mmCIF file of the C-alpha atoms, coordinates in Angstrom:
data_MODEL
# 
_entry.id   MODEL 
# 
loop_
_atom_site.group_PDB 
_atom_site.id 
_atom_site.type_symbol 
_atom_site.label_atom_id 
_atom_site.label_alt_id 
_atom_site.label_comp_id 
_atom_site.label_asym_id 
_atom_site.label_entity_id 
_atom_site.label_seq_id 
_atom_site.pdbx_PDB_ins_code 
_atom_site.Cartn_x 
_atom_site.Cartn_y 
_atom_site.Cartn_z 
_atom_site.occupancy 
_atom_site.B_iso_or_equiv 
_atom_site.pdbx_formal_charge 
_atom_site.auth_seq_id 
_atom_site.auth_comp_id 
_atom_site.auth_asym_id 
_atom_site.auth_atom_id 
_atom_site.pdbx_PDB_model_num 
ATOM 1   C CA . MET A 1 1   ? 143.878 84.811  79.091 1.00 0.00 ? 1   MET A CA 1 
ATOM 2   C CA . ALA A 1 2   ? 143.414 87.726  76.372 1.00 0.00 ? 2   ALA A CA 1 
ATOM 3   C CA . VAL A 1 3   ? 146.132 87.920  73.609 1.00 0.00 ? 3   VAL A CA 1 
ATOM 4   C CA . VAL A 1 4   ? 147.900 91.517  73.296 1.00 0.00 ? 4   VAL A CA 1 
ATOM 5   C CA . SER A 1 5   ? 149.423 92.126  69.796 1.00 0.00 ? 5   SER A CA 1 
ATOM 6   C CA . VAL A 1 6   ? 151.738 95.367  69.513 1.00 0.00 ? 6   VAL A CA 1 
ATOM 7   C CA . THR A 1 7   ? 153.413 96.711  66.175 1.00 0.00 ? 7   THR A CA 1 
ATOM 8   C CA . ARG A 1 8   ? 155.459 99.937  65.127 1.00 0.00 ? 8   ARG A CA 1 
ATOM 9   C CA . VAL A 1 9   ? 156.369 100.748 61.816 1.00 0.00 ? 9   VAL A CA 1 
ATOM 10  C CA . HIS A 1 10  ? 158.319 103.692 60.596 1.00 0.00 ? 10  HIS A CA 1 
ATOM 11  C CA . LEU A 1 11  ? 157.538 105.149 56.960 1.00 0.00 ? 11  LEU A CA 1 
ATOM 12  C CA . ARG A 1 12  ? 160.639 105.385 54.595 1.00 0.00 ? 12  ARG A CA 1 
ATOM 13  C CA . SER A 1 13  ? 159.445 108.289 52.390 1.00 0.00 ? 13  SER A CA 1 
ATOM 14  C CA . VAL A 1 14  ? 156.059 110.720 53.148 1.00 0.00 ? 14  VAL A CA 1 
ATOM 15  C CA . LEU A 1 15  ? 155.576 109.345 49.737 1.00 0.00 ? 15  LEU A CA 1 
ATOM 16  C CA . HIS A 1 16  ? 154.393 105.891 50.902 1.00 0.00 ? 16  HIS A CA 1 
ATOM 17  C CA . PHE A 1 17  ? 151.739 107.608 53.695 1.00 0.00 ? 17  PHE A CA 1 
ATOM 18  C CA . PRO A 1 18  ? 148.568 107.575 51.102 1.00 0.00 ? 18  PRO A CA 1 
ATOM 19  C CA . ALA A 1 19  ? 148.525 103.998 50.430 1.00 0.00 ? 19  ALA A CA 1 
ATOM 20  C CA . PHE A 1 20  ? 149.771 102.998 54.181 1.00 0.00 ? 20  PHE A CA 1 
ATOM 21  C CA . ALA A 1 21  ? 146.910 105.074 55.253 1.00 0.00 ? 21  ALA A CA 1 
ATOM 22  C CA . TRP A 1 22  ? 144.322 103.631 53.156 1.00 0.00 ? 22  TRP A CA 1 
ATOM 23  C CA . HIS A 1 23  ? 145.632 99.945  53.673 1.00 0.00 ? 23  HIS A CA 1 
ATOM 24  C CA . SER A 1 24  ? 145.430 100.546 57.776 1.00 0.00 ? 24  SER A CA 1 
ATOM 25  C CA . PHE A 1 25  ? 142.033 102.121 57.213 1.00 0.00 ? 25  PHE A CA 1 
ATOM 26  C CA . LEU A 1 26  ? 140.661 99.287  55.649 1.00 0.00 ? 26  LEU A CA 1 
ATOM 27  C CA . SER A 1 27  ? 142.691 97.004  58.259 1.00 0.00 ? 27  SER A CA 1 
ATOM 28  C CA . ALA A 1 28  ? 141.472 98.929  61.327 1.00 0.00 ? 28  ALA A CA 1 
ATOM 29  C CA . SER A 1 29  ? 137.878 98.241  59.609 1.00 0.00 ? 29  SER A CA 1 
ATOM 30  C CA . GLN A 1 30  ? 138.584 94.943  59.420 1.00 0.00 ? 30  GLN A CA 1 
ATOM 31  C CA . ALA A 1 31  ? 139.869 94.478  63.307 1.00 0.00 ? 31  ALA A CA 1 
ATOM 32  C CA . ARG A 1 32  ? 136.751 96.269  64.181 1.00 0.00 ? 32  ARG A CA 1 
ATOM 33  C CA . GLN A 1 33  ? 134.502 93.459  63.150 1.00 0.00 ? 33  GLN A CA 1 
ATOM 34  C CA . ALA A 1 34  ? 137.310 90.620  63.652 1.00 0.00 ? 34  ALA A CA 1 
ATOM 35  C CA . ASP A 1 35  ? 135.811 87.747  65.745 1.00 0.00 ? 35  ASP A CA 1 
ATOM 36  C CA . GLY A 1 36  ? 137.265 87.601  68.704 1.00 0.00 ? 36  GLY A CA 1 
ATOM 37  C CA . ASN A 1 37  ? 138.601 91.211  68.787 1.00 0.00 ? 37  ASN A CA 1 
ATOM 38  C CA . LEU A 1 38  ? 138.318 92.886  72.049 1.00 0.00 ? 38  LEU A CA 1 
ATOM 39  C CA . GLY A 1 39  ? 140.149 96.572  71.113 1.00 0.00 ? 39  GLY A CA 1 
ATOM 40  C CA . ALA A 1 40  ? 142.677 98.133  69.350 1.00 0.00 ? 40  ALA A CA 1 
ATOM 41  C CA . ILE A 1 41  ? 144.332 101.520 69.320 1.00 0.00 ? 41  ILE A CA 1 
ATOM 42  C CA . VAL A 1 42  ? 146.849 103.570 67.128 1.00 0.00 ? 42  VAL A CA 1 
ATOM 43  C CA . ARG A 1 43  ? 149.264 105.971 68.187 1.00 0.00 ? 43  ARG A CA 1 
ATOM 44  C CA . GLN A 1 44  ? 152.144 108.317 66.653 1.00 0.00 ? 44  GLN A CA 1 
ATOM 45  C CA . HIS A 1 45  ? 154.834 108.449 68.496 1.00 0.00 ? 45  HIS A CA 1 
ATOM 46  C CA . GLY A 1 46  ? 158.395 109.268 68.315 1.00 0.00 ? 46  GLY A CA 1 
ATOM 47  C CA . GLY A 1 47  ? 158.191 109.201 64.247 1.00 0.00 ? 47  GLY A CA 1 
ATOM 48  C CA . SER A 1 48  ? 156.663 105.865 64.210 1.00 0.00 ? 48  SER A CA 1 
ATOM 49  C CA . LEU A 1 49  ? 153.131 104.658 63.847 1.00 0.00 ? 49  LEU A CA 1 
ATOM 50  C CA . TRP A 1 50  ? 152.247 101.882 66.780 1.00 0.00 ? 50  TRP A CA 1 
ATOM 51  C CA . THR A 1 51  ? 149.093 99.233  66.763 1.00 0.00 ? 51  THR A CA 1 
ATOM 52  C CA . MET A 1 52  ? 148.256 97.750  69.973 1.00 0.00 ? 52  MET A CA 1 
ATOM 53  C CA . SER A 1 53  ? 145.017 95.170  69.836 1.00 0.00 ? 53  SER A CA 1 
ATOM 54  C CA . MET A 1 54  ? 143.997 92.639  72.094 1.00 0.00 ? 54  MET A CA 1 
ATOM 55  C CA . TRP A 1 55  ? 142.441 89.484  70.980 1.00 0.00 ? 55  TRP A CA 1 
ATOM 56  C CA . ARG A 1 56  ? 140.253 86.527  73.131 1.00 0.00 ? 56  ARG A CA 1 
ATOM 57  C CA . ASP A 1 57  ? 143.137 83.975  72.097 1.00 0.00 ? 57  ASP A CA 1 
ATOM 58  C CA . GLU A 1 58  ? 145.805 83.647  69.979 1.00 0.00 ? 58  GLU A CA 1 
ATOM 59  C CA . ILE A 1 59  ? 143.475 81.923  67.186 1.00 0.00 ? 59  ILE A CA 1 
ATOM 60  C CA . ASP A 1 60  ? 141.440 85.237  67.042 1.00 0.00 ? 60  ASP A CA 1 
ATOM 61  C CA . LEU A 1 61  ? 144.263 87.097  66.441 1.00 0.00 ? 61  LEU A CA 1 
ATOM 62  C CA . ARG A 1 62  ? 145.860 84.846  63.424 1.00 0.00 ? 62  ARG A CA 1 
ATOM 63  C CA . ALA A 1 63  ? 142.785 84.575  61.588 1.00 0.00 ? 63  ALA A CA 1 
ATOM 64  C CA . PHE A 1 64  ? 142.597 88.494  61.946 1.00 0.00 ? 64  PHE A CA 1 
ATOM 65  C CA . MET A 1 65  ? 146.326 88.485  60.663 1.00 0.00 ? 65  MET A CA 1 
ATOM 66  C CA . LEU A 1 66  ? 146.046 85.917  57.798 1.00 0.00 ? 66  LEU A CA 1 
ATOM 67  C CA . SER A 1 67  ? 143.198 87.106  56.297 1.00 0.00 ? 67  SER A CA 1 
ATOM 68  C CA . GLY A 1 68  ? 141.291 90.246  54.236 1.00 0.00 ? 68  GLY A CA 1 
ATOM 69  C CA . ASN A 1 69  ? 142.703 93.242  53.967 1.00 0.00 ? 69  ASN A CA 1 
ATOM 70  C CA . HIS A 1 70  ? 145.477 92.850  56.638 1.00 0.00 ? 70  HIS A CA 1 
ATOM 71  C CA . ARG A 1 71  ? 147.301 89.602  54.873 1.00 0.00 ? 71  ARG A CA 1 
ATOM 72  C CA . THR A 1 72  ? 147.242 91.854  51.690 1.00 0.00 ? 72  THR A CA 1 
ATOM 73  C CA . ALA A 1 73  ? 148.689 94.966  53.547 1.00 0.00 ? 73  ALA A CA 1 
ATOM 74  C CA . MET A 1 74  ? 151.788 93.014  54.961 1.00 0.00 ? 74  MET A CA 1 
ATOM 75  C CA . PRO A 1 75  ? 153.589 91.806  52.465 1.00 0.00 ? 75  PRO A CA 1 
ATOM 76  C CA . LYS A 1 76  ? 153.604 95.869  51.232 1.00 0.00 ? 76  LYS A CA 1 
ATOM 77  C CA . LEU A 1 77  ? 155.204 97.155  54.848 1.00 0.00 ? 77  LEU A CA 1 
ATOM 78  C CA . ALA A 1 78  ? 158.769 95.859  53.494 1.00 0.00 ? 78  ALA A CA 1 
ATOM 79  C CA . GLY A 1 79  ? 159.007 98.394  50.508 1.00 0.00 ? 79  GLY A CA 1 
ATOM 80  C CA . TRP A 1 80  ? 157.285 100.945 52.287 1.00 0.00 ? 80  TRP A CA 1 
ATOM 81  C CA . CYS A 1 81  ? 158.994 100.920 56.180 1.00 0.00 ? 81  CYS A CA 1 
ATOM 82  C CA . ASP A 1 82  ? 162.483 101.709 57.296 1.00 0.00 ? 82  ASP A CA 1 
ATOM 83  C CA . GLU A 1 83  ? 161.812 100.176 60.618 1.00 0.00 ? 83  GLU A CA 1 
ATOM 84  C CA . ALA A 1 84  ? 159.052 97.230  61.639 1.00 0.00 ? 84  ALA A CA 1 
ATOM 85  C CA . ALA A 1 85  ? 158.861 95.415  64.930 1.00 0.00 ? 85  ALA A CA 1 
ATOM 86  C CA . SER A 1 86  ? 155.961 93.139  66.857 1.00 0.00 ? 86  SER A CA 1 
ATOM 87  C CA . ALA A 1 87  ? 155.348 92.086  69.920 1.00 0.00 ? 87  ALA A CA 1 
ATOM 88  C CA . ARG A 1 88  ? 152.805 89.618  71.598 1.00 0.00 ? 88  ARG A CA 1 
ATOM 89  C CA . PHE A 1 89  ? 151.707 89.141  75.144 1.00 0.00 ? 89  PHE A CA 1 
ATOM 90  C CA . GLU A 1 90  ? 149.096 87.762  77.545 1.00 0.00 ? 90  GLU A CA 1 
ATOM 91  C CA . THR A 1 91  ? 147.440 90.021  80.096 1.00 0.00 ? 91  THR A CA 1 
ATOM 92  C CA . ASP A 1 92  ? 144.627 89.110  82.028 1.00 0.00 ? 92  ASP A CA 1 
ATOM 93  C CA . GLY A 1 93  ? 141.256 91.029  82.296 1.00 0.00 ? 93  GLY A CA 1 
ATOM 94  C CA . ASP A 1 94  ? 139.800 93.149  79.633 1.00 0.00 ? 94  ASP A CA 1 
ATOM 95  C CA . ILE A 1 95  ? 140.974 96.362  80.032 1.00 0.00 ? 95  ILE A CA 1 
ATOM 96  C CA . MET A 1 96  ? 144.131 97.122  77.121 1.00 0.00 ? 96  MET A CA 1 
ATOM 97  C CA . PRO A 1 97  ? 147.133 97.647  78.387 1.00 0.00 ? 97  PRO A CA 1 
ATOM 98  C CA . ALA A 1 98  ? 148.852 101.023 78.814 1.00 0.00 ? 98  ALA A CA 1 
ATOM 99  C CA . TRP A 1 99  ? 151.292 102.260 76.186 1.00 0.00 ? 99  TRP A CA 1 
ATOM 100 C CA . ASN A 1 100 ? 154.519 102.413 78.317 1.00 0.00 ? 100 ASN A CA 1 
ATOM 101 C CA . THR A 1 101 ? 153.914 99.202  78.987 1.00 0.00 ? 101 THR A CA 1 
ATOM 102 C CA . ALA A 1 102 ? 153.678 98.017  75.252 1.00 0.00 ? 102 ALA A CA 1 
ATOM 103 C CA . GLU A 1 103 ? 156.686 100.257 75.034 1.00 0.00 ? 103 GLU A CA 1 
ATOM 104 C CA . GLN A 1 104 ? 158.561 97.745  77.669 1.00 0.00 ? 104 GLN A CA 1 
ATOM 105 C CA . VAL A 1 105 ? 157.475 94.530  76.124 1.00 0.00 ? 105 VAL A CA 1 
ATOM 106 C CA . MET A 1 106 ? 158.249 95.867  72.317 1.00 0.00 ? 106 MET A CA 1 
ATOM 107 C CA . ALA A 1 107 ? 162.183 97.065  73.963 1.00 0.00 ? 107 ALA A CA 1 
ATOM 108 C CA . THR A 1 108 ? 162.678 93.728  76.156 1.00 0.00 ? 108 THR A CA 1 
ATOM 109 C CA . ARG A 1 109 ? 160.363 90.902  74.020 1.00 0.00 ? 109 ARG A CA 1 
ATOM 110 C CA . GLY A 1 110 ? 159.762 92.397  70.527 1.00 0.00 ? 110 GLY A CA 1 
ATOM 111 C CA . LYS A 1 111 ? 160.962 90.868  66.863 1.00 0.00 ? 111 LYS A CA 1 
ATOM 112 C CA . LEU A 1 112 ? 162.250 92.659  64.092 1.00 0.00 ? 112 LEU A CA 1 
ATOM 113 C CA . SER A 1 113 ? 159.940 92.344  60.666 1.00 0.00 ? 113 SER A CA 1 
ATOM 114 C CA . ALA A 1 114 ? 162.156 91.859  57.499 1.00 0.00 ? 114 ALA A CA 1 
ATOM 115 C CA . VAL A 1 115 ? 162.510 95.558  55.131 1.00 0.00 ? 115 VAL A CA 1 
ATOM 116 C CA . ARG A 1 116 ? 164.076 95.563  52.233 1.00 0.00 ? 116 ARG A CA 1 
ATOM 117 C CA . HIS A 1 117 ? 165.894 99.440  53.018 1.00 0.00 ? 117 HIS A CA 1 
ATOM 118 C CA . PRO A 1 118 ? 166.434 99.022  56.681 1.00 0.00 ? 118 PRO A CA 1 
ATOM 119 C CA . SER A 1 119 ? 167.695 102.504 59.111 1.00 0.00 ? 119 SER A CA 1 
ATOM 120 C CA . PRO A 1 120 ? 170.346 102.287 61.114 1.00 0.00 ? 120 PRO A CA 1 
ATOM 121 C CA . ALA A 1 121 ? 168.775 101.979 64.229 1.00 0.00 ? 121 ALA A CA 1 
ATOM 122 C CA . GLN A 1 122 ? 166.961 98.631  62.376 1.00 0.00 ? 122 GLN A CA 1 
ATOM 123 C CA . GLN A 1 123 ? 170.546 97.402  61.479 1.00 0.00 ? 123 GLN A CA 1 
ATOM 124 C CA . LYS A 1 124 ? 171.609 97.807  65.305 1.00 0.00 ? 124 LYS A CA 1 
ATOM 125 C CA . GLY A 1 125 ? 168.482 95.304  66.052 1.00 0.00 ? 125 GLY A CA 1 
ATOM 126 C CA . LEU A 1 126 ? 166.662 98.149  67.849 1.00 0.00 ? 126 LEU A CA 1 
ATOM 127 C CA . THR A 1 127 ? 162.709 97.128  68.246 1.00 0.00 ? 127 THR A CA 1 
ATOM 128 C CA . LEU A 1 128 ? 161.880 100.622 69.599 1.00 0.00 ? 128 LEU A CA 1 
ATOM 129 C CA . GLY A 1 129 ? 163.356 102.452 66.530 1.00 0.00 ? 129 GLY A CA 1 
ATOM 130 C CA . THR A 1 130 ? 165.063 105.614 66.988 1.00 0.00 ? 130 THR A CA 1 
ATOM 131 C CA . TYR A 1 131 ? 162.644 107.190 69.664 1.00 0.00 ? 131 TYR A CA 1 
ATOM 132 C CA . GLY A 1 132 ? 162.134 110.100 67.787 1.00 0.00 ? 132 GLY A CA 1 
ATOM 133 C CA . GLN A 1 133 ? 165.968 111.177 69.046 1.00 0.00 ? 133 GLN A CA 1 
ATOM 134 C CA . ARG A 1 134 ? 169.541 110.551 68.658 1.00 0.00 ? 134 ARG A CA 1 
ATOM 135 C CA . ARG A 1 135 ? 171.901 111.532 71.007 1.00 0.00 ? 135 ARG A CA 1 
ATOM 136 C CA . GLY A 1 136 ? 175.676 111.976 69.561 1.00 0.00 ? 136 GLY A CA 1 
ATOM 137 C CA . GLY A 1 137 ? 174.774 109.789 66.884 1.00 0.00 ? 137 GLY A CA 1 
ATOM 138 C CA . VAL A 1 138 ? 173.689 107.151 68.915 1.00 0.00 ? 138 VAL A CA 1 
ATOM 139 C CA . PHE A 1 139 ? 170.179 106.029 68.739 1.00 0.00 ? 139 PHE A CA 1 
ATOM 140 C CA . ALA A 1 140 ? 169.135 106.653 72.360 1.00 0.00 ? 140 ALA A CA 1 
ATOM 141 C CA . GLN A 1 141 ? 166.118 103.945 74.013 1.00 0.00 ? 141 GLN A CA 1 
ATOM 142 C CA . PRO A 1 142 ? 163.754 104.846 77.126 1.00 0.00 ? 142 PRO A CA 1 
ATOM 143 C CA . PRO A 1 143 ? 165.558 104.722 80.312 1.00 0.00 ? 143 PRO A CA 1 
ATOM 144 C CA . PHE A 1 144 ? 163.984 101.106 80.815 1.00 0.00 ? 144 PHE A CA 1 
ATOM 145 C CA . VAL A 1 145 ? 165.466 99.662  78.155 1.00 0.00 ? 145 VAL A CA 1 
ATOM 146 C CA . GLN A 1 146 ? 168.860 97.113  78.637 1.00 0.00 ? 146 GLN A CA 1 
ATOM 147 C CA . ALA A 1 147 ? 171.995 97.565  76.582 1.00 0.00 ? 147 ALA A CA 1 
ATOM 148 C CA . ARG A 1 148 ? 171.872 93.854  74.077 1.00 0.00 ? 148 ARG A CA 1 
ATOM 149 C CA . ALA A 1 149 ? 174.842 91.927  74.538 1.00 0.00 ? 149 ALA A CA 1 
# 
């Protein structure tokens, strides 16, 4: 079974974008060359930046995470971002899951990452963040998300 890693971050200021973009480029290059990488995609959605990568196994994923440019960039996210979350899941086959699958996993099994300046959505524990919309002062989640107790 392959392992899929999903991340979502929201930069707290456009001033952080140049450094974030540079480190993202370096990390993406590292991922493409990493042993066990089966694919990686990126998107901007709802004001957040998402990544989804698929790995042969957890060992290959961890080897990538804990080395090179990715390892250098990770600690910087706590200062650059006001929202950050990640999730992992296993999948059969070798086809990258659809983004709606990644969103459902993030909503139901995602874990928040520590940030120094959390947004109201991060403070509320919303792994999908603001999802690009506010309704009546309440951060909206997609319809498939159940309210957390």
